[in-house]
C-alpha positions in Angstrom: 0.1 72.0 2.5 -0.6 69.6 5.4 -2.2 70.9 8.5 -1.4 70.2 12.2 -3.4 67.3 13.6 -3.5 63.5 13.0 -3.5 60.5 15.2 -2.4 60.8 18.8 -2.3 64.5 18.5 0.9 64.4 16.4 1.4 67.2 13.8 1.4 66.2 10.2 4.7 67.3 8.6 3.9 70.4 6.4 5.2 70.0 2.9 6.1 73.0 0.7 6.0 72.2 -3.0 4.6 75.3 -4.8 5.6 78.9 -4.1 4.5 82.4 -5.0 6.9 85.4 -4.8 5.3 88.8 -4.7 7.6 91.6 -5.9 10.0 91.2 -8.8 12.8 93.5 -7.9 16.3 92.1 -7.5 15.6 90.1 -4.4 12.3 88.8 -5.5 13.7 87.6 -8.9 16.6 85.8 -7.2 14.4 84.1 -4.7 12.1 82.9 -7.5 15.1 81.6 -9.5 16.5 79.7 -6.5 13.2 78.1 -5.8 12.7 77.1 -9.4 16.3 75.7 -9.4 15.1 73.3 -6.7 12.6 71.8 -9.1 9.5 73.6 -7.7 7.0 75.6 -9.5 6.9 79.4 -8.8 4.4 82.0 -9.6 5.6 85.6 -9.5 3.6 88.9 -9.4 4.3 92.6 -9.2 2.0 95.6 -8.9 4.3 97.2 -11.5 3.2 95.6 -14.8 6.5 96.7 -16.5 8.6 95.0 -13.8 6.6 91.8 -14.0 6.8 91.8 -17.9 10.6 92.1 -17.7 11.1 89.7 -14.8 11.8 86.4 -16.6 14.2 88.0 -19.0 16.0 89.6 -16.1 16.1 86.3 -14.2 17.6 84.7 -17.2 20.3 87.4 -17.5 21.1 87.4 -13.8 21.1 83.7 -13.4 23.4 83.3 -16.4 25.9 86.0 -15.7 26.0 86.8 -12.0 27.8 83.6 -11.0 30.5 84.3 -13.6 31.5 87.7 -12.2 34.8 87.6 -10.4 33.5 88.3 -6.9 31.1 85.3 -7.2 32.9 82.8 -9.4 35.4 81.8 -6.7 33.2 82.1 -3.7 33.8 79.0 -1.5 30.1 78.4 -0.7 28.4 79.7 -3.9 25.4 77.7 -5.2 25.8 77.0 -8.9 22.7 77.5 -10.9 21.5 74.5 -12.9 22.9 74.2 -16.5 19.3 73.8 -17.8 18.3 77.5 -17.7 15.3 76.9 -19.9 14.0 74.3 -17.5 14.4 76.7 -14.6 12.6 79.5 -16.5 9.8 77.0 -17.5 9.0 76.5 -13.8 8.5 80.3 -13.3 5.1 81.7 -14.3 4.2 85.4 -14.3 0.7 85.5 -12.9 -1.9 87.9 -14.3 -3.1 88.9 -10.8 -2.2 88.7 -7.1 -5.0 86.2 -6.6 -3.8 84.0 -9.5 -0.2 84.1 -8.1 -1.1 82.8 -4.6 -3.9 80.4 -5.6 -2.9 76.9 -4.3 0.6 78.1 -3.2 2.0 76.3 -0.1 4.2 79.4 0.7 3.9 83.0 -0.3 7.1 85.1 0.0 6.7 88.9 -0.1 9.7 90.9 -1.5 8.3 94.4 -1.9 9.8 97.7 -0.8 10.8 98.2 2.8 7.8 100.1 4.0 5.7 99.0 6.9 2.3 100.3 5.7 2.9 98.9 2.2 3.6 95.5 3.7 0.7 95.5 6.1 -1.7 96.4 3.2 -0.3 93.6 1.1 -0.5 91.0 3.9 -4.0 91.9 4.7 -4.9 91.0 1.1 -2.7 87.9 1.1 -4.3 86.7 4.3 -7.7 86.7 2.5 -6.5 85.3 -0.8 -4.3 82.5 0.5 -5.9 81.3 3.8 -4.0 78.0 3.9 -0.6 79.2 2.8 2.4 80.0 4.9 3.0 83.7 4.5 6.5 85.2 4.8 8.1 88.6 4.5 11.6 89.0 3.2 11.9 92.3 5.1 15.5 92.8 6.3 14.7 95.4 9.0 11.0 95.1 9.9 10.2 92.3 12.4 7.2 90.2 11.5 5.7 91.1 14.8 5.1 94.6 13.4 3.2 93.2 10.4 1.4 90.3 12.1 -1.7 92.3 13.0 -2.5 92.5 9.3 -2.7 88.6 9.1 -5.8 86.8 10.1 -3.8 83.8 11.3 -0.4 85.0 12.6 0.5 81.4 13.4 1.3 80.9 9.7 3.3 84.1 9.3 7.1 84.8 9.8 10.1 86.5 8.4 12.3 84.7 5.8 15.2 87.0 5.2 17.2 86.0 2.1 20.4 87.7 1.0 21.4 89.1 -2.4 23.2 87.9 -4.4 21.4 84.7 -3.4 23.8 82.4 -5.3 26.9 83.5 -3.4 25.2 84.2 -0.1 23.4 80.9 0.5 21.7 81.6 3.8 18.3 82.6 5.2 17.4 84.0 8.6 14.0 83.0 10.0 12.2 85.0 12.7 8.7 84.2 14.1 6.0 86.8 14.8 5.7 85.7 18.4 2.6 83.7 17.4 4.2 81.5 14.6 3.4 77.9 15.1 6.5 75.6 15.7 5.5 73.3 12.8 5.3 76.2 10.5 8.8 77.4 11.5 10.1 73.8 11.0 8.5 73.5 7.6 10.1 76.7 6.4 13.5 75.7 7.9 13.3 72.4 5.9 12.3 74.4 2.8 15.3 76.7 3.2 17.7 73.7 3.6 16.2 72.1 0.5 17.1 75.1 -1.5 20.8 74.7 -0.5 20.7 77.4 2.1 22.1 77.6 5.6 19.2 78.3 7.9 19.6 80.4 11.1 16.6 80.9 13.4 16.6 84.3 15.3 15.6 84.0 18.9 13.0 86.4 19.9 12.3 89.7 18.2 15.4 91.5 16.8 15.2 94.5 14.5 17.7 93.7 11.8 17.8 90.0 12.6 21.4 88.8 13.1 23.6 89.8 10.2 21.8 93.1 9.3 21.9 94.2 12.9 25.7 93.9 12.8 25.9 95.2 9.2 23.8 98.2 10.0 26.4 99.4 12.5 29.1 99.0 9.9 27.1 100.7 7.2 26.0 103.6 9.4 29.6 104.3 10.6 31.0 103.9 7.0 28.5 106.5 5.8 29.2 108.8 8.8 33.0 108.7 8.2 32.4 109.9 4.7 29.7 112.5 5.6 32.1 114.0 8.2 34.8 114.3 5.6 37.3 111.9 7.2 37.6 109.7 4.1 36.2 108.9 0.7 34.3 105.7 0.0 37.2 104.2 -1.8 39.6 104.5 1.1 37.0 103.1 3.5 36.7 100.1 1.3 40.4 99.7 0.7 41.1 99.5 4.4 38.2 97.2 5.1 39.2 94.8 2.3 42.9 94.7 3.4 42.0 94.3 7.1 39.3 91.6 6.7 40.5 90.0 3.4 37.1 90.5 1.7 36.6 90.9 -2.1 34.7 94.2 -1.5 34.1 96.8 1.2 31.0 98.4 2.8 30.4 100.8 -0.1 30.8 98.1 -2.7 28.3 96.0 -0.8 25.8 98.9 -0.7 26.1 99.1 -4.5 25.2 95.4 -4.8 22.2 95.8 -2.4 21.0 98.9 -4.3 21.3 102.4 -2.7 17.5 102.9 -2.8 17.1 99.8 -0.8 19.8 100.9 1.6 18.1 104.2 2.1 14.7 102.5 2.8 16.3 100.3 5.4 18.2 103.1 7.0 15.0 105.1 7.2 13.3 102.3 9.0 16.1 102.2 11.6 16.1 106.0 11.9 12.4 106.0 12.6 13.0 104.2 15.9 16.5 105.6 16.7 17.1 107.2 20.1 20.5 108.6 19.1 20.1 112.2 17.6 23.2 111.6 15.5 21.4 108.7 13.8 20.2 110.8 10.8 20.1 110.4 7.0 23.4 110.3 5.2 24.3 113.2 3.0 26.4 111.2 0.6 23.8 108.6 0.3 21.2 111.3 -0.4 23.3 112.8 -3.2 23.6 109.4 -4.9 19.8 108.9 -4.8 19.2 112.4 -6.1 21.5 111.7 -9.0 19.7 108.4 -9.8 23.0 106.5 -9.0 21.6 103.4 -7.3 24.5 101.0 -7.6 24.7 97.9 -9.9 21.1 98.2 -11.0 21.7 101.6 -12.7 25.4 101.1 -13.7 26.7 103.6 -11.2 26.6 104.1 -7.4 29.7 104.5 -5.3 31.4 102.7 -8.2 30.9 102.1 -11.9 29.3 98.8 -12.9 29.5 96.1 -14.1 33.3 96.3 -13.7 33.7 98.3 -10.4 37.0 100.0 -9.8 37.9 97.8 -6.8 38.4 94.8 -9.3 41.1 96.6 -11.2 44.7 95.7 -10.6 46.5 98.3 -8.4 43.2 99.7 -7.0 43.4 98.0 -3.7 47.0 99.1 -3.0 46.2 102.7 -4.0 48.4 102.7 -7.1 45.3 103.1 -9.2 43.3 105.8 -7.3 40.8 106.6 -10.0 37.2 106.0 -8.7 33.6 107.1 -9.2 
């Protein structure tokens, strides 16, 4: 990775060619696949040895099948994965240790659970192991300014918020830590565009960035309407889909994200909420207790991989069977 400097005080353009992705959950796997699809080498690592061992097989399954599902196949802006899946997988290496994963990487992208202390501990280690790399967090609700104190050089640290499913949501939000150097922001913006993503830079410090700040209000009210007994998830989604013309509603979207992830994000918001009504959702809690986490477990607010809202007659209410 090039460093600022050079003749006449002009910054050398930072190039990003090799990447490390830390965390091999749904989002981490999809980020790694997208980077590999761009022709770059990617090393992946996870503290959970079982997750890491299964990661490449899951990447293969997801990359092969997700774009063919009805809600993705006809998406106007979807990125099509390369036909050479073996080539893509060949550019992804499961590292034996965190140190091996980040050694020589130009950019390190963290995609672990949405917990501030977990992330700060990890970035303290990454700062030591990868002193020249750009360090980014994929956090969707924790501003990088909250994590920056764990990084020795916050000038090379920022948020890169990707969206799942990454192939049909080709966008990334960038948000600096307040100390992020301009040339680092620009390098990551170029990197995002080179992956086929639309890049949006968040101005200042915004919990929830842009989309998730708006989405959080929708998600909170959708859960509240159900918790208060005014509707069931299916009718909330039906009305939403009919009104906005979308292929799924708020509860369908939560299933795609993963209800455990939704819960972690909601908790991070509730920890700083000033509204006493902003409390954990009962219906979400019941789903978690039952182990129904959405697509990843085959059941959440809907059954998967063929959720009820894809059935003929479901949207109009003629077929009212649901999970």
